N, C-alpha and C positions, 0 to 999 in steps of 0.2 A: 391549430396546426393540422394541415391536411396531408402532408407528405407522410407516408406510412412508416418511415424509418424512426425508431425509438429505442430507448433503453428503459427497462423496467427494473426498479430497485426493490428488492424484498427486504424490508426493514426487520421483519421477524427473523429472517435468516441471520442478519447481522447480530441481533440480540442473542440468538442461539450460539453463534460462533464466539461471542464474548463470554457467554456462560461456560463454554468449553475451555476457553483460555483460563478462566478463573478456576475451573475444576482441576486443571493440571497443577496448579499451585495454590491450594486453598488457604494456605497460611501467608500468602503474599498479597500485595495490592496490585491490581491490574490497571494500567493506564491504557486508554483507548487512543491509538494514534490516528488522527484525522487530518494529517497534512495533505497537501496537494488535493484539496477539496475532497477529503476522505477517499483518496485513491480513485478519484473520478466519480464517486458515489453520492456526493453532495454533503459537505461537512456539516452544514446547519441541520439538515434533515436527519443525518446519521446521529449527530450529537443529541438532538432532541429525543430520538428513539432510545438512546442509551443513558440519558441523564439520570434516570432513577437507579441505575446500576453502577454508575461510574463516579469515582471520586476525583479523577483528574483526566484531562485530555492532553494530547501532545500535538503540536504543530511545528512547522519549520521556523516560522518567523512571526514577528509582532503583527504584521498585516493580516495573517490568517487568524491570529488570536483575537484581534479586534472584531473581525466578522462574527465570531462566536458571541462576544459580549454584546454587539449591536443587535443580535437576534435573541437576547434574553438568556443565554447560557451563563450560569453562575459558578460552575465548578472551577477548581484550580486549572490553569492551563500552563503547560511547560513549553518554553521556547527552545526547541532542540538545537538551533544554531545560535542561541543567545541573542545578544543585542549587537546590531551592526554599527551603532553609533551611541555615544554616551547619553544623548538626549532621550533615548528609548528607556533608560533606567527608571526615570520618574513615571513614564507611562506604564511600564510594567508593574511598578509598585502600586500605582493608583488603581490599576485594573486587576490586581491580584494575580499577576502572572509570575511564574517561577522561571528562573533563567539558567541556562547552561553557560558555564565559563569553560572555554576550551583553548584559550591562548593567553599570553601574558599581557597583551594590549587590553583585552576585556577585563582581565584581573585588575590591572592598574586603574582603568576607568571606574571600576566598581569601588576600589579602595579610596579613590580620590573624590568620589561623588559626595554630595551633601543630600542625604535622604532623611525624610522625617521619621520613618520607621524602617527597621531592617527587612531585608528581602530573603526569600529562600533561594539557595544556589545549588546547582548540580555541577559538580566538578568532573569534567570529562577527561579520562585518561586514555592515551593512545597505547594500546597493548598490541598493536599489529595491523590495524586497519589503515593507518597512515594517511588519514584525511584530516580529521580534527582531533584535538586532545593534547594535553601536556604530556611530556615524557614521564615514564615511571620514576625516574630519578628526581623529578621535581615535585612529586606528589606530596611528600611530607612537609616540605617548606611552604608550598602553595596552600595546603590545607591549614597550616598554622597561621598564615596571614589572613585567611578567610575567617577563621575562628576568632582571631583577635580584633577583627573589624566590627565597629558598631553598625555598619551597614548590612551585616549578614546575620540572619536569624538561624538558619539551619543549613547544613551542607550534606548533600547526598553524593556518594562516590559512584561513578558510572563508567562504563566502557561500551564499545560496540564491536560485534563480531564480523569478521571479513568473510568467513567460510563456514558458518554454522550449518549450511545446507549439505555439507559433506559429513554425513552421519559417522561419528567415530573417528573423523580425520584428525591428524596430528596438529594442524594449525590452530584449531579451536582449543585443543588441550593446552597448547603453549600459551594462548591468550588467557585462558582461565588461570594458569599458573602465574603468569605475569601479573594479573589483577590481584590475585591472592597475595603475592609476594609484596607488592607495593602498598597494599592496604592493611596488611596484617598488623603492622606496628601501630597504626592509627586505631584500628579496632581494639587492639589489646590495651593501649595506653589511655584511651579516652574513657572517662567515667560514664558518660552518656552513651547510649547505643548509637553506633554509626550506621546509617542506612546505606544499602548497596543496591545497584541496579545494573544488570548486564543483559538480560534475555530479550531478544527480539522474537519474531514469530518462529523462526527456524530453531533457535535455541530453546525456546519455551516448549516446543513440540518434541524435540529430540535429545536435549541435554539437561537432564534432571539437576545437575550440579550448578546450573546457571540460574535456577529459579530462586531469586533472592528476595529482598524486601519489596522491590518494585519491579514488575515486568512490563515490557513495552511492545505488545503485539500490534502489528500493523496489517500486513496483507492477509493474515489468517482471519481477521475480523470480517473480511469481505468474501471469504469462502474459497480462496485460492491457496493451494499448497505451495510453500516455498521450495519444495523438493522436486528434482527432476524424476526421481523414482518414487514409487508408492511407499508411503509410510503409514503404519497402522494408526498412529494417533491422529493423522491428518484425514483419515477416511470419513470422519464424522463432520468435516467442514461442509457447509452448504453454500454454494455459489449465490451471491446476492444480486449480481447484475445479469440480466438477460438482454441481449442485443438483438433486436428483431426488425424485420421489414416484411415486404410482400412481393410476390411475383407480379410484375406489371406487364409482361409480354411473354409469349410462347412462339417458337419458330422451328419449323422443320427444315433441316439442311441436309444436303447430300454428302456422301463420302467425298473427301477431297476439298470441301469448302472450309474456310477459316472463320474465326469469330474474334472480334475485338481488335483493339489497337495493336499494331505490329504483327498481326496474324500469327500470334505465338501458339495458338491451339488450332489444330486441323482435324476435322472429323475423319475417323478411320472407317466409319460405317454410317448409314443414314441415321441421323440423330435428332433428338428434340432438345432444344436449348431454352432454358428459362432465364429471363432477365429480371433481376431483383433491384429494387430501388435502394441501393446502398453503395457507398464508395469511399474512397479515402477522404473525401470532404466530410464524411460522417464519422470518421474515426476507424474505418476498416483499413487494415494495413495494405498499402500498395505493394509491399514486398511479398505478399502471400503468393505462394507458388501454385502452378497448375496442379490440381488434385486436392487442394486444401478442402477439408470437409465443410459442408453447409447442411443444415437440416431443413428439409421441406416436408411439412406435415409429419415431423418427428422421424423422417427417414434421411439417411446420409446420401448426399450427392456431391460430386467433385466440381471444384472451380474449373471453368473451361475457357478462360480467357484472361488477359491481363486486367487487373483492377483499374477502373477509371475513377474519375472524381465523384460521379453520382451513381454509377451502376456497376454491377458484376453480372457475369453469366455463368450458369452452371448446367451441367449435362444431366438431364432428367429422363434420358431415354429408357432407363430400366425401371422407372417408377410406373405403377399401373395407371395412375390418373393424377394429373396436375392441372389446376385451373388458375387463371388470373385471379389474384386476390388471396391466394393461399399464403399462409404464414411461412416465412423463412427465418430461422434462428441462426445467427452468426456465431454466438456463443451464449452459454447460460448453464442451466442445471443439467441439461442432457449432452452438452458439448462444451468441454472446459475451455476457457480462454487460454489456459496453458497449452493445450493441444494445438489450438489455432496459432498461438504464438510460435510454436516450434516449426510450423510450416512457413513462418514469416521471418525466421532468424532473429527472433526477439524473445521477450518474456511476457508472461501474463500481466505482470505489474504495469508494463508500458501500455499494453492494449487498453486496460480499464482506466488508466490515469489520464490518457490524452484525449478523452472524448470532447469534441468541439461544441461550441455553443449552438450550432445549427441543429443538433440532434435533440429531439423531444425527450424529456426525462419524466417518467411517471413513477409513483411510489405505491407500493402495496403493503398491506398489513401494518 
């Protein structure tokens, strides 16, 4: 590949972020969430980098899980959305996947299936997210049906938080209370220990009471904080993705001249404009506003035109020296994807996850 646009993934950073997640709850087990191609970082490469540390990976669906198996990963894999069709149950059992059950159709398909050996099940409870999960009033009866089924080996009780990034907010407090209320009787009445799982990245970082038997960090593994405001525990996160390209043209323009489609940026003074080989076709957000920061040779410069498919323009008038071929960082260790996302009316999760096939991906460490 000759086009200079690329993303560089620091696998050592992901390993360090995983160790941080483990250190926050040393008595718990830490699942590595690698759904959506490991949030755009490459699920296979990330999983291989973590395989000596990780007991279980989590993905959204069986398609993602099969990719891990096809590439030699042998750890347990949790299907966070469960099975979309009853035919997937035998595949999940054969490939040693664990399944989430989050509605009555999935429950009945599992109970009616003919499985050679029992499968591990994670029963998802809707405590307030209102996307997936059974209602709290159904937990006891559903758990009893699963326990009685010869198709089921072990049941983990889980939920998911809607607003854990609101540190100290009442909504998460209510969700925690709901979860405790509907699982307390099961935990008390069952002779065997019942395993519980609630914490995503935000909860793991900020809500100590959510750190239960299994934690499920996702975005923090890739070095991005789930919080809009600085959080002490998140300061140690190391961004794993660097999105880079090069300056491919320099142009002197006069005051009053415009740059790019729509003439949305007009020079207020004689200016130097650098053109960078990156655009929305490479995953850079078209919604990035004028002034969005870009790093040229580690120095901040502002976006100076509308983002096009293959190119962006930045104002480098105040830099002492810029040359064609100089490195431009769109986000990375020195410029957070979260900050860039704030200029584009989105979140860092989306920026790193939606990287297209056209962009060259490299791995370090």
